[in-house]
N, C-alpha and C positions, 0 to 999 in steps of 0.2 A: 479348416477347423484347427483351432489351437489345441495344445496338449491339455490345458485346463478345461476347455470345453468338452474334449473327448472324455476326460476323467469324469466329469459330471454326467455325461450321457451314459457312462458305463454303470452308474448306480441304478439299482433296481427301482423301477417306478412303482409307487404304491398301488396303482390300479391294476397293473399286471400281476403283482404279487398277490393281491387280494383275489383276483380271478383264478389264479393257479391254486391258491390255498383251498378254495372251495372244492376244486376237483381232487386235490390231494387228500382232503378229509374223508373222501369216500373209499380210499384205499385201505384194505384190511391189513393191519400191522401185526406181525408175529408177537410183538411185545410192546404195547403202548406205554406201560409204566416202567420208567427207567430211573436208575440212580447213576448220576454222573458227578465225578469229583472235580473241583476246581482248586487252584492254588491262589493264595491271597496276593495276587499281582495284577497289574494292569491288563495283561494278556488274557485274563479271565473275562474281560468285558463282553465278548460275543455270547458266552454261555449265560452270563448273568442277565444281559439284555434280552436274550432269547426267552429266558424264563419270565422275567418281570414284564416285558412288553407283549407277551403272548405269542411269540413266533413259534415256540414249541407246540402250544395248544392248537394253533391254526393248522399245524401239520399232523394233528391227531395224537400228539404225545403228551403224557403227563410225567414231567421230569422233576425229580427231586434232586436239588443240587447239594452236594456234600462238601463242606470246606475241608480240604486236606491239610493235615498237620505237617506232613513232610513228603518229599518226593518218594522216599523209600516206602512209607506206609501206603501211599496211593498206589504205587506200583504193585505192592503185595496184594492189596485188595482187588485190583484189577485182574491180576494173574489168577487169583483164587476164585474169581466169579462173584465176589461181594459187590463189585461195581460193574455196570454195563459199559461205561466209558470213562475217560479221564483226561484232564489237561495234564500233559507231561512235557518235559523238555524235549525239543525236537529230535535229538539223537537217541532218546530213551527207547523207542520201539526197535531201533536197529540193534542196540545193545541187548535188549531182552530177547530178540530173535536169535542172536548169536550166542546167548547164554553167558555173557561176560559179567562176572561178579555175582550172578544169580542163576538158578536153574533156567535152562532155555524154555521160554514161553513165547511162541511165535505171535508177534503183534503187528499191527499195521496202522497207518494213518492215511486218511483221505482228505485232510483239511489242516491248514496251518492257521494259527491264531495271529496272523499279521506279522509285521516285521519287528525286529528287535527294538525294544524301547528302554533297555536298561543302561547301566553305566558302571564303570569302575569307580568305586567310592573308597576314599581313604579316611582314616580318623583325623581329627583336627590336629593332633600332635604330629602324625606322619606328614600331613599336608604342610605344617610349619617347617619340618625338617627338610622336606623336598624343596621348599622355597629358599631356605637358608643355604643349602648346598648347591643348588643349581637354579638361580633366578632366571637366566635366559630361557632354560627349558620350560620352566613353569609359565612363562609368558607366551609360549607358543600354543597354537590351537590346531589340532588337539595336542595335549601334553605328551611329549615323547617319553618312551620308557626309560631313557637314560636318566631322567630325574629320579626315578625310583632306584635305578642301578647305583646311583651315587650314595643313596642311603644304605643299600645292601653292602657296598664296599666299605663304607664307614663303620658299619656294625661288625664286619669281619675283622677289620683292623683293631677295633676296640674289644673284640672277644665277646660281643653281645649275642644273645640268643637270636635265631632267625625270626624275621617277621612272620606273621601268620595271616593268611588270607582265607576267606571262606567262599565256598560254592554250595549251591543247594542240592547238587547231585554230582556224582562222578562223571555223568554223561549229560552235560548241558551245553547249549550254545554259548551261554555266558562264560562258562569255564574255559571253553576253547578260545573265546574272544580274549580272555585274560592272558592265556598262554601265548596267543598269537601276538598280542601287544608286547608282552615281556620279551619274546623272542626277537621282535623287530628292533629291540634295543640291545640285542646280544646277550640277553639273560636266559641261560639254560635252566631247565627244571631243577637240576640239582644245585643251582646257584641262586635260585630265586626264593620267594617266600614259601614257607610250608603251607600246603593246601589242606583245609579241613572242611568236611561236609557239615553244614548247619541248616536247620529247617528255616524256611523263609521268615517265619514269625519270630525267630530268635536272633536274626541278623543285627537289628538295631540295639538290642540289649547287650549282645556280646561286644559290639563296637563301643558302646558307651562304657562298659566295664573294663575295656582294654584286653578282653580275651582274644579278640582278633584286631588286626590293624587295617583291614580293608576287605572288600569283596567286589565281585562283579555280579550283579543281580538285576532282575527286572524292576521296573518302577512299581510302586512308589518308594522303593528302598533308598534310592539316591536322593530324591526330593525330601523324604522324611528326615534323613540324616542332616541335610542342610537346614531344614526347618527347626530341628531340635538343637542345632549347634554342636553336634557331636562328630560331624564329618563333612567331607566335600566330595561331590561327584566331579572327577577330573577328566574323564574320557567317556564320551557316549559310545555305546556298543556299535551304533551305526557309523561312527567314525572309523571303526575297525573293519566292519563289513557292512556296507550300506544295505544290502539285501538279505542279511542273515535272519532266518526265522528264529523266534525265541521258543515258543511252545506249539504243540500240535494236539489235536484230538486223537487219542490212542484208544484202540479197542483190541481185544485178542482176535487172532485169525479165526478161532473157533466160533466166537460170538458173532463176528461179521458173516460167517458162512451160514449160521443158523438163523440170523435175523436180517436178511438183506433189505427188506422193505423198511423196517424200523431204522436201520442204519442210514438208509437213503433219506428218510424223513428228518433225521437229526441233521444231516449235512445240509439239506435244503433250508432248514430253520436257521442254522448257523451262518450260512451264506447270506441270507436275508438280513440277519442281525448285524453282521459285519458291514454290509452295505449301508444299513441304516445309521450305524455309528459314524461312518466316514462322512456323512453329510454334515457340513459345518453347523447347520441350524439345530442339530441333535446332540452336539457335544456337551452342552451344559446339562441337558437332561441325563445324558449318559453318566456324567460325573456324579450327579446326585444319586443315580440308581446304583452304581457300583461302589460308592463310598460308604454305604450303610454298614451298620454294626455286624450284620450277619454275612457281609461280603468282605470288602477290603478293610473296613473299620478304620478309616482315616478321614481327616477333615476334607470336605468337598473341595476347598481351595487348592489342596495338594494335588488332587486329581485334575482339576482345571488347569493347573500350571503345566501338567505333562501333555496337554492337548497340543500345545504349540512349542514346548521346549521340554521334552521328556528327560533331558539331562543337561547339566550346565558344566562348562569347562571352567578352568581357573579364572578365565576372563569373562565369565557370565555370558557366554555365547549361546545364542538360540540354536536349537537343533530342529530336525524335521518334525512335522506334526504327526498325529496318530495316523496309522496306515494299516487298517485291518482288512480292507477289501481292494481298494484301488491299486492299479498296477499289478494285478494278479497276486496280491499279497496273501490271499487265502489258498492259493493253488499249491499243492504239495510237490514242488519241483524235485525231480529225481536227481538233478545236479546238486541240490542241497544235500540229499542223502549220501551221494558218493563223496562229497566234500567232508561230511562228518566222519565217514569211514576212513578217509585219509588221516584225519586228526587222531582217530583212535590208534592208528598205526604210528603216526608221528610221535605220539606221547607214550608209547609203550603199553597201551591197553590191550591191543590185539594185533594179530597179523591179518592183513586183508585176505578175504576168501578168494579162491581162484576166479570166481565169476562175480566181480563186484557189481556190475550192471544188473545182473539177474537178481542179486540180493536186494539192491535198491528198488528194483521193479516189484519185488514181492512185498516190500514193506511200505514204500511210498506209492499209494494206489491212485495215480492220476486217472485211471479208468473209472473208478468209483466217484471221484469228484466230478468228472465230466458227465456221468449219468445224472447226478443230482442237479448240477448247474444247468445242463441242457434243458431240463424240465422247467427251469426258471427263465429260459430264453436269453441268457447272458452270453457275451462273446468270450470264447475260450481260446487259450493258447493252442497253436497248431502242433506244438512240440512238447515233449515231456521234460526236456533238459535244455540248458543253454550254457554258453561259456560265461562263467561267473567272473566278474571283474573286468569284463570287456567294455562295459558301458560306464563312462565317467559322468554322464549327465542324463537328462531325460531323453527317452527314445520311444519310437513307436514299434509295436509288434502287431503284425497282421493277425487278427483274431478270426474266429469262426463266423461271426456276424458283423465284424467291423474292427477297425484298428483299436488296439489296447494301449493306452498311455502308460508307459513303463517308467520306472525311476532308476536312478543309478544303482549299480550292483558292485561298485568299486571296493577294493580292499585297501587297507591302510598303506601298504607298501607298493601298491600299483601292480601287483602280480595278477595274472589271469589264470583261471583254472578251467582246463578242458576236462570234462567228466569222462571222456573216452581215453584219457591218458593219466590216470591217477598216480601211477608209479613214477612217471616222468616228472610230474608235479612235485611229488615228495622228494625226489632226488635233488631238487633245486634249493632245498633249505639247508643252511649251515647249522642251524640250531634245532636239535631234535633229541628225542630220547627213545630210539627204536627198541622194541622188545627183542630179546634174544631167543624167544620161543620159536618153534617151528610151526609150520602150517597145521601139524597134527594137534597142537595145543588148543586150537580153536574148536569149540564144541561143534559137532555136526549140526547142520541146519538144513531144513527141507527147502530146496530151491524151486519146488513146484508149487509154492504157496499161491502164486498168482493164477493158477489154473482154475 
């Protein structure tokens, strides 16, 4: 069996899904009517498709989707109970549980919205300057950070104000990807661009007005900047970490405890939707469904282009296709959680708690994913974590009902991350901004959340 054949066999078959849906509809849900927020980015596709194609309804749910104005507002509404669930950046439930930047509200995720599909995008003017100062670097794929470092050095010599880059949240996979890329070129946080938090809907306008010089954000932000002629996507997030998750489904721990059957029904519907999207014959319909005015509100052709090339480098290089389900893309790997925690410490946002693995276990709930997916008869990873960066190409993982065709999880710099040795991993970086705070500065969190 080839990897491609195995990948196709992993997708849920319609007949099996229909048979299960009938049985699932008989299950009494604690709360069938739900409000779930989405962000206007490509990673919202499983939520939108689950709503518009009837996957939620087949599992006994009446879901109202709410378009989120910003990560901060969505986080606040989720924490206060206005929302039942929300699409949030993958590190956000960890930060919320630790109480970094906001009052501690224990959250969890049991599903990832696929792999990162975003890109580092720069303004047309900054792109021009990078090409002018370092043409060889700009001809490489992916573009190395030294091209931007040349501009930063030139600005310092000329006494110019620092460049400004945007992120949609202080705790986003895209923000950590940007920092990782900069650091790979020797650019420390205090020497790099100033970072500003901007809502997803304001990124393009701020880039066009010159308020920001670039950003790292999910699609279609990079594709739209190129289409409008205001910027260029220079590095795909997948070029920085091939297996990096972008967003997750977040719920509060209290909500999940009170509504276990409703939560499981949501997970089932989203797993089915993610599988449906990944079928090549459904990508055109997906593009039309999610591009609508009430969803992403972008031209259909912009979404279509991201199906095969979610970001373009300076040489117009094609990147990987959509990946919402195949290769265990929707599985909430705890190694992802531990990696995000190392980045919070690396960049001075927090000190790692004493029991990192237990914290990751309490927030990234592989057990809940398995319960929902097992009902659907899909093959599941036998482990909760893996060595990230150890696989430079396609590989096979022995699953619960058959092999799972996995994709590369390589990092830009070739490093490997052992989730059992986070401090050893952190010690290997020359460029970092560690916090000077003590362990006591991290707000107390309940490590018994997984009970």
